[in-house]
C-alpha positions, -999 to +999 in steps of 0.1 A: -033-844+598-044-813+579-065-802+608-034-805+631-014-784+606-040-756+611-044-758+648-008-758+658-001-720+650-033-710+666-026-730+697+008-714+698-006-679+696-031-687+723-005-702+746+017-670+742-013-647+748-025-665+780+008-674+796+027-650+820+063-646+806+094-635+824+114-623+794+113-617+756+134-648+747+109-673+764+081-659+742+104-663+711+115-699+720+079-709+726+069-695+692+099-712+676+088-745+692+053-743+677+064-732+643+091-759+641+065-785+653+043-774+623+074-779+601+078-814+613+041-822+607+046-809+571+076-834+568+055-862+580+028-853+554+055-851+527+068-886+537+033-903+537+020-884+507+014-906+476+024-887+444+007-913+423-027-904+436-044-875+418-073-871+446-069-848+476-053-867+506-055-861+543-091-849+540-107-834+571-144-822+569-156-805+601-189-791+592-212-784+562-235-754+557-258-746+528-231-721+516-196-734+520-181-760+542-151-764+565-132-790+545-094-792+542-071-815+523-037-816+506-028-826+471+002-822+448-002-784+444-008-775+481+019-798+495+048-777+484+033-743+493+026-755+530+062-769+531+075-735+520+053-718+546+065-741+574+102-734+565+097-697+562+079-689+595+106-705+619+133-685+600+110-654+604+109-660+643+145-667+643+155-636+625+140-614+653+159-631+682+187-605+681+163-576+682+158-561+716+121-551+724+099-550+754+079-580+765+044-567+754+056-556+719+073-589+714+044-609+726+020-592+701+046-595+674+049-632+677+011-638+682+005-619+648+032-640+630+016-673+643-020-661+634-007-653+600+008-688+596-025-704+606-045-685+581-020-689+552-021-726+557-059-725+555-055-707+522-033-735+508-052-766+521-089-753+519-110-774+494-139-750+496-135-717+475-156-696+501-133-706+529-104-700+506-116-665+501-123-658+538-087-669+548-074-651+517-088-619+533-080-628+569-043-629+560-043-591+556-051-585+591-020-597+609+001-586+579-012-550+581-007-549+618+029-562+615+036-534+590+017-506+608+032-513+643+066-525+636+076-508+603+096-477+595+088-439+595+060-443+570+045-476+583+010-462+589+008-452+552+023-485+541-001-505+563-032-486+550-020-489+514-014-527+518-047-533+535-070-511+515-054-519+481-055-556+485-088-557+502-106-536+475-089-555+448-101-587+464-138-578+466-146-588+430-134-624+439-163-626+464-187-616+437-172-641+414-176-669+440-211-661+446-217-661+410-202-697+408-225-708+436-255-694+420-247-714+388-236-747+405-251-747+439-218-756+455-185-741+464-166-774+469-135-775+447-137-812+440-174-811+429-168-780+408-139-798+390-163-826+380-191-803+370-171-785+343-196-757+339-194-727+317-189-694+334-191-660+318-159-639+313-168-613+339-167-640+366-132-650+355-120-614+353-134-608+388-112-636+403-082-628+381-083-591+394-080-602+429-051-625+423-034-600+400-033-575+430-018-602+452+008-613+426+012-584+419+012-577+382+015-543+366-004-520+370-016-534+403+019-534+419+020-500+435+014-513+471+043-537+471+073-514+470+059-492+498+049-522+519+084-537+515+102-504+520+085-496+553+080-531+567+104-547+592+125-576+581+100-603+592+071-588+573+094-584+542+103-621+544+067-631+548+055-610+519+083-623+495+084-658+508+047-667+513+021-640+503+031-637+467+027-674+463-010-671+471-015-657+435+003-686+419-018-711+439-050-692+431-043-691+395-038-728+393-066-738+417-093-715+407-088-702+372-069-729+353-084-759+372-120-748+375-124-724+345-102-737+316-123-724+288-124-688+301-086-691+309-080-701+273-100-671+261-078-646+281-045-664+276-030-640+251-041-610+272-023-624+303+008-631+283+010-595+271+005-583+307+032-605+319+056-592+293+049-556+303+055-564+340+088-582+331+102-554+310+088-525+332+101-539+365+134-549+351+141-513+339+127-499+371+152-520+391+180-503+372+168-469+384+162-477+420+182-460+448+166-479+476+179-515+479+146-528+495+126-514+467+150-528+441+145-563+456+108-557+457+106-549+420+128-579+413+101-600+430+075-586+406+098-594+377+102-630+387+065-636+395+057-622+360+078-651+346+059-674+368+025-663+355+036-664+319+047-700+324+016-713+343-008-698+317+012-714+289-010-745+291+020-768+289+034-793+315+068-780+313+057-744+317+033-751+346+059-773+365+086-746+358+063-719+371+056-737+403+094-745+407+104-709+401+077-697+425+091-719+452+127-709+444+117-672+446+105-681+481+140-691+490+162-664+474+141-633+478+135-637+516+172-642+521+180-610+502+154-591+523+169-605+554+205-596+545+198-562+531+167-551+549+176-569+581+213-574+588+225-542+570+195-519+577+195-528+615+232-517+617+230-485+596+194-475+594+198-465+558+184-480+526+201-458+501+225-479+478+250-449+473+254-447+509+273-481+511+307-490+497+335-515+505+314-538+528+337-567+520+365-550+541+345-553+574+316-577+566+332-605+545+307-632+555+277-609+548+292-601+514+296-639+506+260-648+514+248-616+496+266-626+465+253-662+467+217-651+469+221-625+442+234-652+421+202-671+428+182-640+420+200-637+386+191-674+381+227-686+376+230-723+368+229-748+398+206-725+418+169-733+422+159-701+403+178-713+373+160-746+372+126-729+375+133-701+351+146-724+324+115-747+326+093-717+327+107-700+296+109-734+277+073-741+285+062-705+277+080-706+244+059-735+232+028-713+234+040-676+232+073-678+212+076-640+204+065-628+238+088-654+255+118-641+235+111-606+245+105-616+282+138-635+281+155-601+282+150-604+320+181-628+320+204-600+310+185-572+328+184-590+361+221-597+359+227-558+352+208-546+382+220-574+406+257-571+397+255-533+399+238-536+435+266-559+447+294-540+431+282-507+443+277-518+479+305-544+485+334-535+464+356-503+463+371-484+493+355-482+526+329-454+526+337-425+549+301-424+559+301-458+574+315-469+608+329-504+612+303-529+626+303-565+634+297-591+607+269-616+607+260-629+641+255-665+650+216-663+649+217-645+616+241-671+603+215-698+612+189-680+593+207-677+560+225-711+559+193-733+556+182-710+527+216-713+510+214-751+513+179-753+498+189-728+470+215-753+458+197-784+467+167-776+446+190-764+418+211-795+417+182-819+419+148-803+412+133-837+405+124-843+441+099-815+437+090-822+400+083-859+406+053-849+428+039-826+402+039-847+369+006-865+373-013-835+388+000-809+364-009-832+335-045-830+345-045-793+345-039-791+307-070-779+288 
């Protein structure tokens, strides 16, 4: 089953590459078919998954080398990240249906998205840390090409910054993995978890550095705002919805699970770093004039809360961190689609002060924009609220003072989110704007599933948490 999950996106990309197409919409429909098929496979996996079993399920081992092996499987942790990926990619493809482009450009665009989906699934279901690293790096290739080819005016600069910054930052992880192999003689995660070896602190820091760049944590965050600002809407959705979750998964899978003693040693340092990230990015959001950069900085803010929670060494904190990470993968992509897609495609301007009175001509857009901003603020009954409450409650048990200071994000996120909505949607119609059509039918179909998920998880988060209790309990060191 896990092998089918990997092959479907690559088969879709190969089909689109080899087939002769008559128009752009046939290419997009085919890509939507394969990505939706991947989603249904994930639903089957979810239905047949046994949450009472701690071991990895749906294991497929293809080949075994002296260094690394192609082995894939799904457990309590990878299950929800592949489901989030399978939901995000069809919406990414659907979000570009209204964009007119020539056949060759659209063909390459769709192929890159499907290749990205294949590699990101390998990241989440690989049970060999060397294969994890290879796919971890391979994700950068389609992501950089999507930014460099289909981005804004500074897309080349953004693509190089994204590629080089994250690639160089990830190289220490390779050294750390090789060090682990030299000590244990294996890179299989299951075997490593049973060995419970002692690793030096340099090995831990090498892996942490690579994941901190992906997260991103301050001061390794400089690539994100440029990448988001210059990327097209699909790439922004992928970055916010899926790519930032690699760090959360990596922290839990590699550091907390395999290196608990070293993680405990650096626990306080990570907490201070998370606090700096929360406060710095929250105040940065208050000063932003570009709405895409504001949403990008808010992503760093929320992911810092996630990191603080998962390193708290409490069941409540780790479960809350995972839930907040998934909730962020719902709300933030929706905001990027509404602001960076719907609004930017109509006016080609990202300056907040340029807009005013959008409720007069775009009332449906304004309603959805308000709903997802409420999710971004973590208002009760939204998924972000459930995740943030559990995250802060769990982190408070380990870092009471730091968590109290980090809780300032509750007020600060409300400040910059309400300011953003009030400045752009209320007031008189701006003289610099021309009336445009409101959200179209296809755009409506993109945001409605995300709005349903936002409140569904917020009203009943236990349908996710019930799958995490046993597995997360085993992570406590």
